[in-house]
Each structure stands twice: as C-alpha cells, then as structure tokens.
C-alpha positions, 0 to 999 in steps of 0.5 A: 792178800798181803804183798809178801804173800805173793812171794810165798805163793810163787815159792809154793808154786814155782820154787826154782823159777827165777823171781828177782835178778840184780843186773848190776852184779848179775845176782839172782834168786828163785822164788824158793830162795827169795822166800828163804831170804825173806824169812832170814831178813825178817828174823834179822830185823826182829832180832833188832826189836823191830815189830808190827808198825815199826818203820824200817827205813831203806836208803840205798841203790837198787839191788837184791838186799833192797828188795829183801829188806822190803819183803822182810819188813812186810813179813813181820808187820813192819813198815818199809819206808823208802828214801831216795839216795838223791835225797842224801842232803835231806835225810834228817828231814825224812828220818825225822818225818817217820822216825824209823827204828832202824835204818838200812843203807849203803856204805857210800852214804854212811856219814850222812846217815850217821849224821841224820840219824843222831838228829832223829828220836827213836832210831835204835839201829843202823844196818849197813848192807856192805858190812859193819861201819863204825857202830853200824850193824852188818846186814850180811852178818845178821842175815847169815846168823839165821835168827828166827822170824816171829810168827806173821801178824797177817794184818791185810789192813796194815800199812806196809809201804811208805814212799814220798811224794815228789814235793811239787807243791810243798814239802814231800809227804809220806804216803802210806800204802796198806797191803790189801788194796795195793795188791788188789790194784796191782792184780788189776794192773797185771790183768791189764798188761796181760802178764804171764809167768813167761814174761821177763820184767825189767825196771831200771828206775829207783825202787824208792818210788812207788812206781816200781812197786806197782809197775815192776814188782807186785803185778809180776809177782802175781803172775810168777814172772821174772823181775830184773832191777838195775841200779846204774842205768846208762844208755848202752849198758841199759840196752846190753842188760835188756838184751841179755835178760831177754826182757819182754817188759821194760818198766821205765820213765820217758827219758829212759824210753827215749834213750832206748829208742835212740839206742835201738835206732843206732844198733838197728834192732830192739833189745831183748824180746820186748812185747811192750813198755810201760811208762810212768812218772810223767807225760809221754810226748806223743812223738815217743809213743808213735816212734815206739809204735811205728819204728820198733813195732812195740806198744808204749803203754802209758800209766798215770798214777801217784805215790798216794795210790798204790796203783794207777788212776788210768792205764793203756793196753799192750796193743799196737794201733789202739789210738790214732797218731798224735793221741795223747789220751792215757787209757781207761780206769782200772776195775779197782777204782772209780774216776771222776772229773770234778769242778771247783765245787767238787761236783762231777763235770760232763765228759769232755770238760777239763777238771780235777781227777778224783778217785774212789776205791783203793788208795793210801790210808793217808800221809804220815803224821799229817792228818790235816793234809790227809783229810784235805786230800781224801775229803768226802771219800775221794782222793783229790789228785790236784791233777787236771784231766778230761774223760772222753765217751770211751772213759779214757783219761787225758791228762792236762797238767797239775792244777798247781802248774797252770799258768795265767798269761795276760789273763789267759790260762795255759796248760803246760801240756799243751805247749810241751807236746807242741814242742816235742813234736818238732824235729830235733826236740827230746823233752819239753817242759813249761814253767811260769815266772811271776811278771809284773804286766803279764801275771806270769812269763811262760818259760819253755825248757827243751832238750835236743836230740843227740845235742843238735841245734834247735831253731828258736823261732821255729819252735815258737811258731809251732806253739802258735800253730798247734796250741790256742796260746799267743807265743809272743811272750814265751821264752824258750830255753835250750838246756843239756839235760832235764832235771828229774825227780827221783820218782821220774818226773821232770823237776819243774820246781828246779826249772822254775828256780833257773827261770827266775835266776839270772 
C-alpha cells in the first residue's frame, strides 16, 4: 500500500469525517476535501514539471499546506524531502545534498531559500505558500488553477519520503523511506496503540521529522482517525489547544510532555480526553512516565525509533501499570521487524547483555547519495542503529545510549542514560544530559547539564551523591551544570553536540 492511498481510502469510506486540522489557524479538511486538495497539489506540481523520483523540498512551519504538499508529491511519484526551518542557516547544504526540482517554503525564510537555491543545481521553481514573492510562484494560485494531475504511478517500492538524521555522528544524512514498508510498519503501530476512528490525535512537533510521519499521520490515517498539527507550541496555548480539540492521543517529545504535565498540575486536570500519550525523539525520564501514570492516570507510551526506520524498533502499550515504578524498558519489537542485540563482531548476544541494536525487516532504502554509508549501516541485511540496548526475557528493549555517546572515565565506561535517569529522579530536576570532554588524565571529563522545574534551585552536591548511590560510577570527577533550557534538535532529541561544545568552552 502507498502512503497517499490511506488518504484515498479514508475519502472513500468516510468522506465527511475530519481528517486534518491546523490548530494555529483553526483550518480543517475532511477526508473527502483532503483527497481533493491532494489532487490539486499534485496537478500544480506536475504543471511545474515534477515527475516520479523528482524531489519536492518542503521547508516550512507545520500547517495544512505542508501536509498537502507532502501528499501531492507522493501522489505523482515524487519524493517529499523535509528540511526543518531550524536549519535555515544551512539550507545550501540540504538543497545541495538532494537537489530538488522545486522548493515549497514560507515567506519568512524567503531570502534564505533564494540564496541557497542559487547555489543548487537543478532547482527549477520556488513556490511560496503565502503568495508570490520575487520570482517565486504563488502556491495558492497554482492550487486554485486546477491543473490536472497525471495518472498515479502506483509504485509501492518507490522512495516517497526523505527526512534527515539528527547529525549526531557527522553531517545529517537523508534517510529514504519507501511507500510499502513504511505503511506496513505504521499499520503495526496503529494496532499496538489500539487506534480507532474515534481517536483525535494531536502532534505539536515538527512535520520535518519522520517521528510525526510514523506517530501522528500514517497510523491514524490507517484507522481514519482525526489528526491535529500545531506549528507554534507554547505551554499554555498548547494545553488550551489540546483541550479544545478533545484530543485522545498526544504525540510529542519528553519536553512537551513535561510541560503538559506541569500545566495539568497548575490547572488541576488533564486536557482533552487523553487516553494515552506517545513519546519519541529521546529517552523518557522514569519520573515523567510515573507522573503521567500516577497523577494524571494516563499511560505514557515510550517509542524508540530512528529516521532510518519509517517505524519503530520498539514500542510500549497504551495501558496503565504494565511496568513497576522506575522501570526504564520501552517495549517489545513490532511484528514487521526482527530485532537483535549484537556484540562488536556482529554476533548475537545472550538476553540481558548490552550491545548494539540491529534490525531486519522494513527500513530505509538507503541514505540519499551515500552508497558507502548505506552499505555500512545495512551490512548483511541488518540495519545497524549505533544504539546500545538490552533485551530481556519478555523481549522488551531497554536503551542504554548511543555508542558514539559512551564516555570512558578513568578506564571505566559510563552509559549516559544511567546518570541522566539518576539525576532526573531527584526532586526539582526536569531534564538531564551527560556529555564527555577530552581530559589529559581522566580520558574524558563527565559533564552533566540539568534543567530545574519551574526555575527552582538545585543542590549540586545532592545531585552528585545521587549518582554515587544510584549508579555504578564514581561521581568525584563529575561536573554538574544548571542551564535554563536544554537545546533540542528538530527531531526532538537533546542536542548533545551543542552541550559538548558548551562543556569545552570557557
């Protein structure tokens, strides 16, 4: 099945049911209207010369035009290439990497888009969502012209979606997701999360991340649920929007879930009709999961995925009380994938031993324009995630961290997540992240960055003592720094590269 086929099926079965709502402007489309808009966007792009395999770059804030540009590209066999607006200073790199035929963008980044496009071979047209600017086309005018869309290529094996990795281990790479394995994976996600047509899903994080594709779009479309997207999240406005939408599912990252928890405490109730929340983009502090469960009586389902997957490696269940307090395991693999834990020689390890997580089954077709990196990551038919994890006798997976983020202090290997979770369990700590800085005698100096709940004061010595009592590491060399806000990547992860740069600085 193709990604846009899910929308067509919804239009056939439930044409008058709400499909998409853009919270910021209170604009919405039914399934029938969304299918009609997809045809108009497909016709507009085809009129500009876009065909199968061409890249349609979308660099914009969340909204209905963003969604319809994606679906319009898929409809004519083109590749929707996602670039976050947070990367506006690096657009020349991203455009040059995948060389789009057209670029769809918002007016507030017009100058940056024009400058980057001039440096990129093959760009034929710029299309502004907010009307013509300079020599760019007006997207509203193109769509309203009603150009006919060509016949659908219906190639389920074709690349449909190109989204970029976080760049934690080098330059960001474009992960290429094909239609069929991605739809298959997300139908498994819909089953695991028990999504129905009565659900109202809400996603406030960036559509440029594949997490929204596999968390807030395709699984819900498979079940003909309603989907909300939000472009400019703030704690009070986000809470109000969740409440007004009557959301039953919130698809977000740990910082957003922490803000909703705090706002719910302040207001004395949970927004909307939430039956579950899904977290992705980074590890969930156990205290956050427990607070959602014990205070709000809403299960926080943790996911573990990557841009390379078009799905999840592991996923929990939308039930309360599945795990005891303090449990950090995520969940088991999904039916479309086989997961193993392997050692340095790629041989499988026994249950309970930490090693690299590898996956066989549906995953990316490769990194755009990087055959050597693709071959390295997918050797022997397994996707090598670069993540360290453990699988238990229930086949639940617990993440220990990125292999590249492990820190060796005085010859002892430190798993950052051990320290981060110990810190997050302490009163007043909101988020924690551990990085290592080269050191002449220690090997690496461990530096932990923490944020305080509601800007409160934190006792540094108490935090270090928690590391001593709750982890196997000697915290004597550990440096703890309090910062006002964690830097985040567009995919929702804590930007550890930025933290490491701060740790190395004065």
